[in-house]
TORMARPA-324941 format. One record per residue: y negated, z negated, x of N, C-alpha, C in turn; residue number from 0. Coordinates in steps of 0.001 Angstrom, whole numbers, plus 500000, padded with zeros to 6 digits. Layout:
     nyy     nzz     nxx    cayy    cazz    caxx     cyy     czz     cxx  pos
       Y       Z       X       Y       Z       X       Y       Z       X  NUM
...
! end
This chain:
     nyy     nzz     nxx    cayy    cazz    caxx     cyy     czz     cxx  pos
  712443  142149  246271  712928  143326  247003  713277  144437  246005    0
  712862  145645  246298  713170  146776  245421  714667  147063  245442    1
  715156  147759  244416  716581  148087  244351  716986  148984  245515    2
  716161  149966  245853  716522  150860  246960  716645  150087  248271    3
  715752  149136  248504  715827  148308  249717  717052  147409  249690    4
  717349  146851  248528  718515  145983  248376  719805  146756  248659    5
  719910  147946  248099  721103  148760  248327  721250  149110  249806    6
  720146  149465  250435  720190  149804  251857  720631  148604  252686    7
  720054  147455  252439  720397  146261  253211  721856  145866  253000    8
  722336  146003  251777  723710  145612  251480  724738  146561  252083    9
  724304  147748  252461  725229  148731  253031  724833  149121  254457   10
  724081  148241  255091  723654  148507  256465  724836  148556  257428   11
  725931  147902  257063  727128  147955  257912  727600  149394  258079   12
  727581  150163  256999  728016  151556  257080  726997  152413  257826   13
  725719  152116  257648  724689  152836  258389  724874  152631  259890   14
  725195  151412  260284  725367  151128  261706  726679  151684  262251   15
  727674  151870  261377  728875  152587  261810  728517  154027  262153   16
  727667  154640  261344  727226  156008  261646  726394  156038  262923   17
  725493  155081  263078  724649  155028  264281  725497  154900  265542   18
  726542  154088  265487  727381  153857  266663  728419  154954  266881   19
  728546  155861  265921  729586  156898  266028  729327  157775  267248   20
  730376  158179  267966  730180  159010  269164  729472  160337  268897   21
  729601  160872  267688  728856  162093  267357  727359  161823  267421   22
  726902  160762  266772  725476  160438  266743  724996  160012  268127   23
  725795  159241  268838  725393  158822  270176  725359  160007  271140   24
  726191  161012  270874  726145  162235  271681  724870  163019  271449   25
  724351  162972  270220  723040  163562  269942  721956  162754  270636   26
  722115  161432  270620  721100  160546  271196  720859  160835  272675   27
  721944  161023  273432  721778  161212  274887  721961  162658  275332   28
  722186  163543  274366  722286  164957  274688  723635  165403  275201   29
  724656  164520  275150  725962  164856  275717  726942  165434  274704   30
  726553  165512  273437  727470  166040  272431  727852  167480  272776   31
  729147  167796  272843  729552  169169  273152  728948  170171  272164   32
  728501  171289  272692  727798  172277  271871  728656  172802  270738   33
  729965  172951  270981  730822  173505  269941  730979  172528  268769   34
  730907  171239  269046  730970  170245  267966  729692  170295  267140   35
  728550  170410  267821  727289  170491  267086  727224  171787  266285   36
  727757  172876  266829  727759  174154  266117  728580  174038  264828   37
  729722  173352  264906  730524  173135  263702  729728  172319  262686   38
  729091  171269  263152  728280  170413  262282  727170  171208  261599   39
  726513  172073  262334  725419  172870  261772  725910  173697  260587   40
  727053  174328  260735  727598  175123  259638  727960  174279  258435   41
  728609  173149  258695  728999  172264  257596  727781  171653  256914   42
  726781  171285  257706  725596  170657  257137  724784  171658  256321   43
  724775  172909  256735  724082  173931  255945  724748  174085  254585   44
  726076  174087  254561  726798  174156  253285  726461  172937  252432   45
  726459  171766  253071  726133  170532  252360  724715  170579  251788   46
  723755  171023  252582  722361  171023  252145  722136  171960  250963   47
  722856  173055  250906  722742  173934  249734  723181  173185  248471   48
  724267  172422  248574  724711  171618  247429  723704  170521  247117   49
  723119  169947  248151  722118  168894  247982  720919  169433  247203   50
  720467  170620  247567  719338  171241  246868  719697  171525  245409   51
  720918  171974  245168  721351  172236  243791  721382  170942  242976   52
  721832  169858  243589  721861  168570  242887  720450  168127  242522   53
  719500  168332  243436  718107  168031  243112  717634  168851  241909   54
  718020  170121  241881  717578  170993  240792  718179  170571  239453   55
  719444  170168  239461  720066  169674  238234  719352  168407  237762   56
  719059  167513  238704  718357  166280  238352  716968  166586  237800   57
  716302  167576  238383  714979  167957  237886  715061  168406  236434   58
  716074  169203  236129  716225  169698  234759  716476  168560  233770   59
  717071  167477  234236  717361  166335  233365  716226  165314  233330   60
  715211  165507  234141  714159  164501  234282  713441  164243  232959   61
  713244  162986  232606  712594  162671  231334  711073  162796  231384   62
  710495  162860  232582  709038  162973  232711  708684  164121  233641   63
  707476  164628  233477  706991  165694  234349  706856  165195  235790   64
  706500  163930  235940  706357  163357  237280  707676  163370  238033   65
  708747  162899  237406  710041  162889  238091  710555  164306  238306   66
  710256  165211  237365  710609  166626  237537  709985  167168  238822   67
  708709  166877  239024  708012  167365  240219  708528  166720  241497   68
  708884  165449  241425  709436  164780  242604  710712  165470  243047   69
  711613  165749  242119  712869  166399  242487  712632  167805  243035   70
  711660  168514  242496  711371  169847  243027  710743  169772  244414   71
  709907  168797  244657  709356  168603  245999  710469  168290  246996   72
  711411  167480  246575  712528  167130  247451  713419  168337  247726   73
  713629  169170  246715  714411  170397  246929  713710  171299  247941   74
  712387  171368  247872  711627  172163  248841  711809  171616  250250   75
  711890  170288  250367  712141  169680  251669  713493  170064  252232   76
  714489  170161  251364  715823  170574  251801  715795  172018  252283   77
  715059  172870  251593  714948  174274  252007  714317  174369  253393   78
  713309  173541  253661  712700  173510  254991  713717  173058  256035   79
  714550  172087  255660  715591  171603  256563  716607  172706  256850   80
  716915  173497  255842  717844  174612  256031  717279  175642  257000   81
  715969  175813  256999  715356  176736  257957  715593  176269  259391   82
  715561  174952  259604  715878  174414  260921  717311  174758  261299   83
  718222  174657  260342  719617  174992  260606  719780  176477  260918   84
  718962  177314  260302  719005  178741  260646  718660  178940  262118   85
  717679  178197  262594  717315  178291  264009  718453  177819  264901   86
  719083  176702  264521  720246  176223  265270  721346  177275  265272   87
  721591  177851  264109  722669  178823  263974  722446  180023  264899   88
  721219  180469  264980  720915  181586  265872  721118  181193  267322   89
  720732  179969  267655  720868  179496  269041  722324  179434  269472   90
  723198  178984  268553  724605  178813  268907  725532  179840  268270   91
  724944  180934  267812  725727  182055  267280  726666  181630  266148   92
  726138  180844  265233  726897  180425  264055  726477  181302  262876   93
  727447  181991  262277  727179  182818  261107  727332  181935  259868   94
  726214  181470  259322  726273  180534  258207  726909  181140  256966   95
  726855  182464  256849  727447  183120  255679  728976  183073  255717   96
  729539  182785  256885  730993  182770  257044  731567  181356  257124   97
  730732  180362  256921  731184  178978  257047  732160  178624  255927   98
  733293  178042  256301  734255  177517  255343  734151  175994  255352   99
  733835  175396  254220  733654  173944  254218  734943  173199  254523  100
  734824  172171  255357  735963  171318  255652  736202  170320  254540  101
  737280  169549  254669  737662  168599  253622  736584  167553  253388  102
  736007  167012  254466  734978  165978  254314  733724  166546  253658  103
  733399  167782  253983  732232  168441  253390  732431  168643  251894  104
  733604  169141  251522  733898  169357  250102  733940  168040  249335  105
  734511  167018  249952  734572  165713  249297  733172  165228  248942  106
  732248  165407  249865  730878  164930  249673  730127  165806  248669  107
  730189  167128  248845  729416  168014  247969  729935  167985  246532  108
  731242  167912  246364  731793  167855  245008  731403  166553  244316  109
  731364  165467  245059  730899  164192  244518  729442  164284  244064  110
  728582  164857  244908  727161  164961  244565  726939  165833  243332  111
  727572  166986  243309  727356  167905  242193  727966  167375  240900  112
  729131  166748  241005  729730  166159  239810  728849  165045  239260  113
  728269  164260  240152  727368  163197  239729  726126  163774  239067  114
  725546  164792  239690  724323  165399  239144  724549  165964  237751  115
  725700  166607  237552  725974  167227  236248  726366  166206  235194  116
  727048  165135  235583  727634  164228  234586  726814  162972  234330  117
  725880  162655  235235  725143  161399  235124  723649  161647  234907  118
  722969  160596  234477  721510  160651  234368  720886  160582  235753  119
  719578  160781  235821  718929  160914  237130  718972  159638  237955  120
  719130  158477  237336  719176  157255  238129  720398  157230  239039  121
  721559  157602  238495  722786  157605  239286  722751  158728  240315  122
  722224  159880  239928  722107  160995  240877  721216  160613  242049  123
  720094  159989  241777  719201  159565  242861  719885  158563  243779  124
  720667  157675  243206  721403  156686  244003  722472  157370  244864  125
  723084  158424  244352  724081  159167  245127  723454  159923  246295  126
  722190  160321  246155  721536  161135  247170  720705  160322  248156  127
  720270  159145  247744  719395  158333  248591  720016  157935  249927  128
  721321  157613  249999  721883  157223  251291  721725  158282  252377  129
  721899  159541  252025  721741  160612  253008  720333  160602  253588  130
  719349  160557  252721  717958  160618  253166  717582  159397  254007  131
  717890  158202  253492  717531  156990  254218  718293  156878  255532  132
  719571  157255  255536  720368  157175  256756  719810  158095  257834  133
  719462  159333  257475  718960  160260  258484  717604  159796  259039  134
  716775  159222  258192  715519  158662  258697  715803  157510  259653  135
  716767  156676  259293  717158  155540  260131  717694  156017  261475  136
  718583  156988  261441  719153  157508  262691  718073  158148  263556  137
  717229  158977  262934  716178  159634  263700  715249  158636  264359  138
  714849  157621  263622  713920  156622  264167  714572  155773  265247  139
  715844  155429  265069  716537  154633  266084  716782  155442  267359  140
  717074  156732  267189  717354  157565  268356  716087  157947  269100  141
  714964  158020  268397  713716  158437  269040  713173  157358  269960  142
  713282  156108  269571  712782  154987  270381  711320  155168  270767  143
  710567  155861  269914  709148  156030  270199  708844  157078  271259  144
  709873  157739  271769  709683  158749  272814  710245  160079  272348  145
  709766  161154  272941  710277  162489  272633  711362  162850  273640  146
  712635  162956  273192  713706  163298  274131  713535  164707  274686  147
  714118  164949  275832  713941  166235  276521  715180  167123  276465  148
  716258  166635  275849  717513  167373  275903  717677  168339  274709  149
  718863  168927  274622  719169  169985  273664  718918  169591  272216  150
  719155  168328  271886  719099  167902  270495  717781  167224  270119  151
  716759  167502  270906  715460  166865  270645  714879  167251  269287  152
  715108  168493  268850  714556  168918  267556  715207  168165  266401  153
  716507  167900  266508  717206  167132  265473  716592  165744  265362  154
  716414  165108  266495  715865  163747  266504  714424  163739  266009  155
  713625  164688  266456  712214  164699  266061  712053  165012  264579  156
  712945  165847  264016  712872  166155  262580  713057  164908  261737  157
  714090  164137  262048  714428  163000  261182  713651  161731  261525  158
  712961  161727  262646  712097  160583  262981  710633  160875  262667  159
  710360  162044  262108  708986  162505  261945  708265  161805  260800  160
  706953  161859  260868  706116  161317  259799  706239  162145  258525  161
  706737  163370  258635  706900  164222  257465  708178  163892  256692  162
  709203  163400  257376  710482  163150  256716  710466  161845  255928  163
  709878  160810  256475  709873  159496  255817  709298  159547  254393  164
  708196  160273  254132  707692  160324  252752  708677  160948  251762  165
  709507  161884  252219  710524  162466  251346  711552  161402  250954  166
  711923  160581  251927  712849  159484  251651  712241  158535  250619  167
  710975  158198  250827  710289  157270  249924  710187  157847  248509  168
  709976  159164  248399  709913  159792  247067  711220  159617  246311  169
  712335  159862  246996  713627  159729  246338  713902  158271  245983  170
  713593  157372  246896  713823  155961  246612  712930  155450  245480  171
  711783  156086  245284  710932  155693  244161  711603  156008  242827  172
  712389  157095  242789  713151  157418  241574  714210  156346  241330  173
  714892  155944  242397  715884  154865  242283  715225  153618  241696  174
  714079  153251  242267  713417  152019  241842  712854  152104  240423  175
  712413  153286  240033  711806  153450  238706  712836  153560  237583  176
  714025  154102  237895  714965  154426  236819  716286  153662  236862  177
  716699  153224  238037  718025  152604  238148  717955  151089  238005  178
  719041  150534  237498  719227  149087  237453  720546  148759  238140  179
  720544  147661  238889  721729  147287  239657  722928  147106  238725  180
  724044  147716  239112  725271  147619  238317  726441  147980  239227  181
  727645  147807  238709  728828  148166  239489  728835  149660  239803  182
  728438  150488  238832  728385  151931  239064  727371  152282  240144  183
  726203  151669  240092  725168  151940  241090  725646  151525  242479  184
  726259  150364  242575  726759  149879  243861  727855  150795  244422  185
  728807  151153  243568  729930  151974  244042  729479  153381  244399  186
  728504  153915  243665  727978  155245  243962  727277  155258  245315  187
  726451  154263  245568  725717  154185  246843  726698  154037  248004  188
  727654  153141  247852  728587  152902  248950  729443  154132  249227  189
  729891  154809  248180  730713  155994  248391  729933  157063  249157  190
  728666  157240  248818  727847  158217  249537  727697  157830  251007  191
  727516  156543  251285  727415  156099  252677  728719  156333  253428  192
  729834  156130  252759  731128  156404  253383  731293  157897  253656  193
  730824  158725  252736  730877  160181  252940  730054  160596  254149  194
  728911  159955  254339  728090  160256  255511  728844  159948  256797  195
  729411  158779  256873  730180  158393  258067  731343  159354  258300  196
  732044  159695  257219  733198  160589  257341  732779  162006  257734  197
  731575  162398  257346  731051  163716  257707  730886  163810  259224  198
  730315  162761  259829  730172  162734  261292  731540  162706  261972  199
  732455  161935  261411  733794  161840  261989  734502  163195  261948  200
  734359  163917  260845  735005  165231  260724  734438  166204  261755  201
  733124  166165  261950  732525  167028  262967  733030  166659  264359  202
  733119  165371  264627  733566  164895  265950  734983  165358  266256  203
  735821  165384  265222  737220  165755  265400  737482  167254  265214  204
  736436  168017  264961  736611  169428  264598  737218  170269  265712  205
  737020  169875  266962  737549  170656  268072  738822  170060  268649  206
  739328  169023  267974  740510  168328  268499  741801  168980  268109  207
! end
């Protein structure tokens, strides 16, 4: 079993906590209140900008031209994802330029950027892989092979798409090529998965 698969399997408990979270289940059936999703869109746009920056830092540290190109391709994927958020923002009148990051958002983005700047690309890839694999997992589980008809169908179709899975595989290939299992690798992966769960929880509680 590859390291990326091993890490995912060992932390599937946290992935399933995110899947079962009322925020994600509200996306699944279309019942998530619009104001909660609007808050999430703003926070996720802030997060994705940091995610793209972390990819760029990792690219600059890449020891090979191949890994350099992989990180740049992944950054381009994040930019495409941000364009989707721009569409959401227009739909729900969210001014992304005025978004103030919440505590959970800052906790996650500061962790990613600190990791990217202070660690080699193996640890950075491990810090970023949970986000990518989790969103593919959620999208595929929520799609159930069918195209939903409700408000959040674009979110589900984006992360369950044939275009998203290869991006996940590219990042996991960096994990498999450069990382070796260790306490640091395990703790980095788990912390990122916890940040993902907490990100959904913060959005869910944003209107409370």
